[in-house]
C-alpha positions in Angstrom: 161.7 -92.7 -147.1 162.2 -94.3 -143.7 162.8 -97.7 -145.3 165.9 -96.2 -147.1 167.1 -94.6 -143.9 166.8 -97.9 -141.9 163.7 -96.7 -140.1 164.7 -93.1 -139.3 162.9 -90.0 -140.3 163.5 -86.3 -139.6 160.7 -83.8 -139.1 162.2 -81.6 -141.9 161.7 -84.4 -144.4 157.9 -84.8 -144.1 155.0 -82.4 -144.2 153.5 -83.6 -140.9 152.8 -81.5 -137.8 154.9 -81.8 -134.6 151.7 -82.8 -132.8 151.3 -85.8 -135.2 154.9 -86.9 -134.3 154.1 -86.5 -130.6 150.9 -88.5 -131.0 152.7 -91.4 -132.7 155.5 -91.2 -130.1 152.9 -91.4 -127.3 151.4 -94.5 -129.0 154.8 -96.2 -129.1 155.1 -96.1 -132.9 157.9 -93.6 -132.9 160.9 -93.2 -130.7 162.5 -89.7 -130.5 166.3 -90.1 -130.8 167.2 -86.4 -131.1 165.1 -83.3 -131.4 163.4 -83.6 -134.8 164.7 -87.1 -135.5 162.6 -90.2 -134.9 162.9 -94.0 -135.3 160.0 -96.1 -136.4 159.6 -98.7 -133.7 158.7 -101.6 -136.0 162.1 -101.4 -137.9 164.9 -103.6 -136.5 167.8 -101.7 -134.9 170.6 -100.9 -137.2 174.3 -101.8 -136.5 175.3 -98.3 -137.5 172.3 -96.3 -136.5 174.4 -93.4 -135.1 175.7 -92.8 -138.6 172.1 -92.3 -139.9 171.2 -90.1 -137.0 174.3 -88.0 -137.6 173.5 -87.7 -141.3 169.9 -86.7 -140.6 171.1 -84.2 -137.9 173.3 -82.6 -140.6 170.2 -82.1 -142.7 171.7 -84.6 -145.2 174.5 -82.2 -146.0 177.3 -83.9 -144.1 179.6 -86.8 -145.0 180.9 -89.3 -142.5 184.7 -88.8 -142.3 188.0 -89.0 -140.4 188.3 -91.8 -137.8 184.7 -93.0 -138.3 185.3 -93.4 -142.1 188.7 -95.1 -141.4 186.9 -97.6 -139.2 184.1 -98.2 -141.8 186.8 -98.8 -144.4 188.4 -101.3 -142.0 191.8 -99.7 -142.6 193.1 -99.6 -139.0 192.4 -100.7 -135.4 191.0 -97.3 -134.6 188.0 -97.3 -132.3 186.4 -93.9 -132.7 184.9 -92.3 -129.5 182.7 -90.1 -131.6 181.1 -90.0 -135.0 183.0 -87.7 -137.3 181.0 -85.8 -139.8 182.3 -83.1 -142.2 179.9 -80.3 -143.2 180.5 -77.9 -146.1 182.5 -74.8 -145.2 179.8 -72.3 -146.3 176.9 -74.3 -145.0 175.2 -72.9 -141.9 175.3 -75.3 -139.0 172.0 -77.1 -138.4 169.8 -75.3 -135.9 170.0 -78.0 -133.3 173.0 -78.4 -131.0 175.1 -81.4 -132.0 174.9 -84.4 -129.7 178.0 -85.0 -127.5 178.9 -88.1 -129.5 179.2 -86.1 -132.7 182.6 -84.5 -133.8 182.2 -81.8 -136.4 184.6 -80.9 -139.1 184.3 -78.3 -141.8 185.5 -78.8 -145.4 184.0 -79.1 -148.9 184.0 -82.7 -150.0 183.4 -83.1 -153.7 181.2 -86.0 -155.0 184.2 -87.9 -156.3 185.6 -88.1 -152.8 182.4 -89.6 -151.4 180.9 -93.1 -151.5 177.8 -94.7 -149.9 178.0 -97.0 -146.9 174.5 -98.4 -146.5 172.4 -95.2 -146.3 175.0 -92.6 -145.5 177.8 -90.9 -147.5 181.3 -91.6 -146.3 184.6 -90.1 -147.5 186.6 -92.4 -149.8 189.7 -94.1 -148.5 191.9 -91.6 -150.2 190.1 -88.6 -148.8 189.9 -90.2 -145.4 193.6 -90.7 -145.2 194.3 -87.2 -146.4 192.0 -85.7 -143.8 193.6 -87.7 -141.1 197.1 -86.6 -142.2 196.1 -83.0 -142.0 194.4 -83.5 -138.7 197.6 -84.9 -137.1 196.2 -88.4 -136.5 198.1 -90.9 -134.4 201.2 -91.8 -136.4 201.1 -95.5 -135.7 197.5 -95.9 -136.7 198.0 -93.6 -139.6 200.9 -95.8 -140.9 198.7 -98.9 -140.4 195.9 -97.3 -142.4 198.2 -96.2 -145.2 199.8 -99.7 -145.4 196.5 -101.4 -145.5 195.0 -99.1 -148.1 198.1 -99.6 -150.3 198.0 -103.4 -149.8 194.4 -103.5 -150.8 194.9 -101.2 -153.8 192.6 -98.4 -152.4 195.1 -95.6 -152.9 197.5 -94.8 -155.8 201.1 -95.9 -155.8 202.4 -92.3 -155.3 200.0 -91.6 -152.5 202.6 -90.8 -149.9 204.0 -88.0 -152.1 200.5 -86.7 -152.5 200.1 -86.7 -148.7 203.3 -84.7 -148.2 202.2 -82.2 -151.0 198.8 -81.8 -149.3 200.3 -81.2 -145.9 202.7 -78.6 -147.3 199.9 -76.9 -149.3 197.6 -76.7 -146.3 200.4 -75.5 -144.0 201.0 -72.5 -146.2 197.4 -71.4 -146.2 
């Protein structure tokens, strides 16, 4: 399991006592990165470890989204100051307080609007751009992202009309 999560494991994923986690932490085999989330010390550090930690914090129910997804898709010059993660609307929030570097969003993201980036789910370019349009993202960076996505064929030709329709629909709700 930890191998597929780049060396990370959450206490809810395994049937091991907290004392056993503490024992391995005291021996230097585990590093506690958040309450209930550990990193196996013998694994090399990951370039995007904060994404894995965020996904595990969400109890594997969240999807990396918004500015973070935009950056992962390399669609603009955005440098996110936090990791954006979207949790299902009806899903109770995880019992642990989110870390300060995590920005929470609430929405239901269907499977067809997700894709995998290494070991974490990320919103597709189409969903990412729609989320940012609704969130009122920086217009200059939004235009850059939209142009790049269109140039690379990641969004349909009539996508701008779909964005306008989505904005009008959500504004009425």
